[in-house]
C-alpha positions in Angstrom: 25.7 -5.8 -0.6 28.2 -6.4 2.2 29.4 -4.8 5.5 28.0 -1.4 6.2 26.2 -1.5 2.8 24.1 -4.4 4.1 21.9 -2.9 6.8 19.5 -4.9 9.0 16.0 -4.3 7.7 13.2 -4.6 10.3 9.9 -5.8 8.8 6.9 -4.9 11.0 3.7 -7.0 10.5 0.7 -5.7 12.5 -1.8 -8.5 12.8 -5.3 -8.6 14.2 -7.5 -11.8 13.7 -5.3 -12.6 10.7 -5.0 -16.4 10.9 -6.4 -16.8 7.4 -3.7 -14.8 5.7 -0.8 -14.3 8.0 1.2 -17.4 7.0 1.0 -16.4 3.3 2.4 -13.0 4.3 5.1 -14.5 6.4 6.1 -16.8 3.5 6.5 -13.9 1.2 8.6 -12.1 3.8 10.8 -15.1 4.7 11.4 -15.7 1.0 13.1 -12.3 0.4 16.3 -12.5 -1.6 17.8 -10.0 0.8 18.0 -12.0 4.0 19.5 -9.7 6.6 16.1 -9.2 8.1 14.4 -8.9 11.5 10.8 -9.8 11.3 8.4 -8.6 14.0 4.8 -9.8 14.1 2.8 -7.6 16.4 -0.3 -9.4 17.5 -2.9 -6.6 18.2 -5.0 -8.4 20.7 -6.3 -11.0 18.3 -9.1 -13.3 19.3 -8.3 -16.1 16.9 -5.2 -18.2 16.3 -3.0 -15.4 15.0 -0.6 -15.4 17.9 -0.1 -19.2 17.9 0.4 -19.3 14.1 3.0 -16.5 14.3 4.8 -18.2 17.2 4.8 -21.6 15.4 6.1 -20.1 12.2 8.9 -18.4 14.1 10.3 -21.9 14.9 11.1 -22.3 11.3 12.7 -18.8 10.8 14.9 -17.5 13.7 14.6 -13.9 12.3 11.0 -13.8 13.5 10.0 -12.3 16.9 6.4 -12.3 18.0 5.2 -9.3 20.1 1.8 -8.9 21.8 -0.3 -6.0 22.9 -3.9 -5.2 23.8 -6.0 -4.2 20.9 -5.1 -0.7 19.9 -5.3 -0.5 16.2 -2.9 -0.8 13.3 -1.0 2.5 14.1 -0.2 1.4 17.6 0.8 -2.0 16.5 3.2 -0.6 13.9 4.6 1.9 16.4 5.2 -0.9 18.9 7.2 -2.8 16.3 9.2 0.3 15.3 10.1 0.9 18.9 11.3 -2.7 19.3 13.1 -2.6 16.0 16.9 -3.2 15.9 17.4 -2.3 12.2 18.0 1.2 10.8 15.3 0.6 8.1 11.6 -0.2 8.6 9.5 -2.1 6.0 5.9 -2.5 7.2 3.6 -5.0 5.6 0.0 -5.8 6.7 -0.9 -9.3 7.6 -3.0 -9.9 4.5 -0.6 -8.5 1.9 2.3 -10.1 0.1 5.6 -9.2 -1.5 7.7 -10.1 -4.6 10.8 -12.0 -3.3 13.1 -9.2 -4.6 11.3 -6.3 -3.0 13.6 -5.4 -0.2 16.8 -6.0 -2.2 15.6 -3.8 -5.1 14.5 -1.0 -2.7 17.9 -1.0 -1.0 19.5 -0.7 -4.4 17.2 2.2 -5.2 18.3 4.1 -2.1 21.9 4.1 -3.3 20.8 6.5 -6.0 19.8 9.1 -3.4 22.3 11.7 -2.0 24.1 9.9 0.9 21.8 6.9 0.3 19.3 8.6 2.7 15.6 8.6 2.0 12.5 6.4 1.3 12.1 3.8 -1.3 8.8 2.7 -2.8 7.4 0.7 -5.7 4.1 0.1 -7.5 1.5 -2.5 -6.4 -0.9 -5.0 -7.8 -4.4 -5.1 -6.3 -5.4 -8.7 -5.4 -8.5 -10.3 -4.1 -9.1 -12.9 -1.3 -7.5 -15.6 -3.4 -4.4 -13.6 -4.5 -5.8 -13.0 -7.9 -4.9 -9.7 -9.5 -7.9 -7.4 -10.5 -6.1 -4.1 -10.9 -2.9 -2.2 -10.3 -1.6 1.2 -9.2 -0.9 3.8 -11.8 2.8 3.5 -12.7 3.9 7.0 -11.8 7.5 8.0 -12.1 7.8 10.4 -9.1 11.2 10.6 -7.4 13.2 13.0 -5.3 10.9 15.7 -3.8 7.5 14.0 -4.0 5.6 16.1 -1.4 3.3 18.0 -3.7 2.6 15.0 -6.1 1.8 12.9 -3.1 -0.7 15.5 -1.9 -2.5 15.3 -5.2 -2.5 11.5 -5.4 -1.6 8.9 -2.9 0.3 6.9 -5.5 2.1 4.8 -2.9 -1.4 3.7 -2.0 -1.0 1.3 0.9 0.9 0.6 4.1 2.8 -2.4 2.8 5.1 -0.8 0.3 7.7 1.7 1.5 11.2 1.1 3.0 11.8 3.9 5.5 14.6 5.0 7.8 13.7 4.3 11.4 15.2 7.5 12.9 13.1 9.6 10.5 9.9 7.8 11.4 10.5 8.4 15.1 11.3 12.1 14.3 7.9 12.4 12.6 6.2 10.8 15.6 5.4 7.5 13.9 1.9 6.5 12.8 -0.9 8.7 14.2 -3.0 6.4 16.5 -5.2 9.4 17.2 -7.0 8.9 13.9 -8.5 5.7 15.2 -9.5 7.3 18.4 -11.5 9.9 16.4 -13.2 7.1 14.3 -11.1 7.9 11.3 -8.7 5.1 11.0 -7.3 4.6 7.5 -4.8 7.3 6.4 -2.2 6.8 9.0 0.2 5.6 6.4 -0.4 8.6 4.1 0.1 11.0 6.9 3.5 9.5 7.7 4.6 9.5 4.1 3.7 13.1 3.7 5.7 14.0 6.9 8.7 12.1 5.6 8.3 13.7 2.1 8.6 17.2 3.5 12.3 16.6 4.3 13.4 13.4 2.6 13.8 12.4 -1.1 12.0 9.3 -2.3 13.4 6.6 -4.7 11.2 4.5 -7.0 11.6 0.9 -7.9 9.6 0.8 -11.2 7.9 -2.5 -10.7 4.8 -4.0 -9.1 6.4 -5.6 -6.1 3.5 -5.4 -3.5 0.4 -7.6 -3.6 -2.2 -5.3 -1.9 -5.2 -7.3 -0.9 -8.8 -5.9 -1.0 -11.5 -7.7 0.9 -14.9 -6.7 2.0 -14.7 -5.3 5.5 -11.0 -4.5 5.6 -10.0 -1.0 6.4 -9.3 0.2 2.8 -12.8 -1.0 1.8 -14.6 1.2 4.3 -14.9 4.3 2.1 -16.7 6.7 4.4 -14.2 6.2 7.2 -11.2 6.5 4.8 -12.6 9.8 3.4 -13.0 11.2 7.0 -9.5 10.1 7.7 -8.2 11.8 4.6 -9.9 15.1 5.5 -8.4 15.0 9.0 -4.9 14.4 7.6 -5.2 17.2 5.1 -6.6 19.9 7.4 -3.3 20.8 9.1 -1.5 20.6 5.7 -3.9 23.1 4.2 -3.3 25.4 7.2 0.5 25.2 6.6 0.3 25.4 2.8 -2.9 27.4 1.9 -1.7 27.7 -1.7 -2.1 23.9 -2.1 -5.7 23.8 -0.9 -7.2 23.6 -4.4 -5.0 20.6 -5.3 -5.9 18.9 -2.0 -9.6 19.4 -2.6 -9.3 17.9 -6.0 -7.4 15.0 -4.6 -10.2 14.6 -2.0 -12.8 14.5 -4.8 -10.8 12.0 -6.8 -10.4 9.8 -3.8 -14.2 9.8 -3.2 -14.8 9.1 -6.9 -12.5 6.1 -6.8 -14.3 4.6 -3.8 -17.7 5.2 -5.4 -16.6 3.5 -8.7 -15.2 0.6 -6.7 -18.4 0.2 -4.7 -20.4 0.3 -7.9 -18.3 -2.4 -9.6 -18.4 -4.5 -6.4 -22.2 -4.1 -6.0 -21.5 -2.8 -2.6 -24.8 -1.1 -2.0 -24.1 -0.3 1.6 -21.1 1.9 0.6 -23.1 3.4 -2.3 -25.9 4.5 0.0 -23.4 6.4 2.1 -21.3 7.8 -0.7 -23.9 9.0 -3.2 -25.6 11.6 -1.0 -22.3 12.7 0.5 -20.8 13.4 -3.0 -23.9 15.1 -4.3 -24.1 17.5 -1.3 -20.3 18.1 -1.0 -19.2 18.2 -4.6 -22.1 19.3 -6.8 -20.1 21.5 -9.2 -17.2 19.1 -9.4 -19.6 16.3 -10.3 -20.9 18.3 -13.2 -17.5 19.3 -14.4 -16.2 15.8 -14.0 -19.1 14.4 -16.0 -18.5 16.9 -18.8 -14.7 16.1 -18.9 -15.3 12.4 -19.0 -17.8 12.8 -21.8 -15.4 15.0 -23.8 -12.6 12.5 -23.3 -14.7 9.6 -24.5 -15.9 11.5 -27.5 -12.3 12.5 -28.3 -11.0 9.0 -28.1 -13.9 7.7 -30.2 -13.1 10.3 -32.8 -9.5 9.4 -32.9 -10.3 5.7 -33.3 -12.7 6.4 -36.1 -10.2 8.6 -37.9 -7.4 5.9 -37.6 -9.8 3.3 -38.9 -10.8 5.5 -41.8 -7.1 6.0 -42.7 -6.4 2.3 -42.4 -4.0 2.8 -39.4 -3.7 0.3 -36.6 -5.0 1.3 -33.1 -2.5 3.5 -31.2 -0.5 1.7 -28.7 0.1 3.2 -25.2 3.5 4.6 -24.6 5.4 2.5 -22.0 8.3 4.1 -20.2 9.4 1.2 -18.1 10.4 -2.5 -18.5 8.2 -4.0 -15.8 5.4 -6.3 -17.0 2.0 -4.8 -16.4 0.0 -7.0 -14.0 -2.7 -8.9 -15.9 -6.2 -9.1 -14.4 -7.2 -12.7 -13.6 -3.7 -14.0 -13.0 -2.2 -14.9 -9.6 0.3 -12.4 -8.0 2.6 -15.3 -7.3 2.8 -16.1 -11.0 4.9 -12.9 -11.4 7.8 -14.7 -9.8 7.0 -18.3 -10.4 10.5 -19.0 -11.7 12.2 -17.8 -8.6 13.2 -20.2 -5.8 11.0 -19.9 -2.7 11.3 -21.4 0.8 8.7 -23.9 1.8 6.9 -23.6 5.0 7.2 -26.5 7.5 4.5 -29.2 6.9 3.0 -28.6 10.3 2.3 -25.0 9.5 1.1 -25.8 6.0 -1.4 -28.2 7.6 -2.6 -25.5 10.0 -3.1 -23.1 7.1 -5.2 -25.8 5.3 -7.2 -26.3 8.5 -8.1 -22.6 8.5 -9.2 -22.5 4.8 
């Protein structure tokens, strides 16, 4: 890209007590193959060394500016960065997530497929743990264009560190809703903004797993009960505007609760299970019965198909793959997906400070 086709992209990194992960995030941002970037770290009133780490790292990359505010939550921190942004495109990334080096470049290429090059670009993500090891990944959906209704049914973007969005349109939508945090329901600010954008803008997909989305105990996405409350508050006005979509939205609400319940069960997170189990039984009794019957039928059907293929001497059926991207393998490091690509090294002083924090 060159000239007008090479827009400045502003990366907004909200950071609160993020000294353990921020430098890894900054490395993945600084190493982007598309280098016409403005990188804004918004320190959200951290009480640890987050601000000093960001300031020191900015000495090695002149594109970084470090902003500071009183603690107000991730939505206010993102909005602060968006207001200060100089670029026409915004790419948010949380201070514990990481990117593939080609993420921004490929998203900008995807936008050229849209009418007038205007819209939002997104990609799939790999779920990583505290050590950057992949344990799951997003469902590789193929939604493009008008994605409003599919996004209501399933938040397939799935996190706040993936999209590339036009700044003017974000401001038109009012930015991220800080009121959710004020109501004790922080968590779905990103989904609310994506839905607002999707009502008027087309979305373009980069069919690859370019975001490393980190799950740790205690982070916002791990607080299931609060996330479900947030989801309900976001969906209430949408149901009021589009009553014919209420059934789909209620199904999405149940599927979201089920996902958090399964994750808590796998993680042996008994505190979450104690909150979720009675809530699901009281709120979704009929859906739980139907869901159980459907799951039993699916398992019986798959078992029957496997038995029949075995009896006929046929090999197991292979899943149909509609894309070229390699599926993230559980137990591998997210960085291994681009191990052959050149990367910038952090200055030794910063590397030492990271080591001191580990």
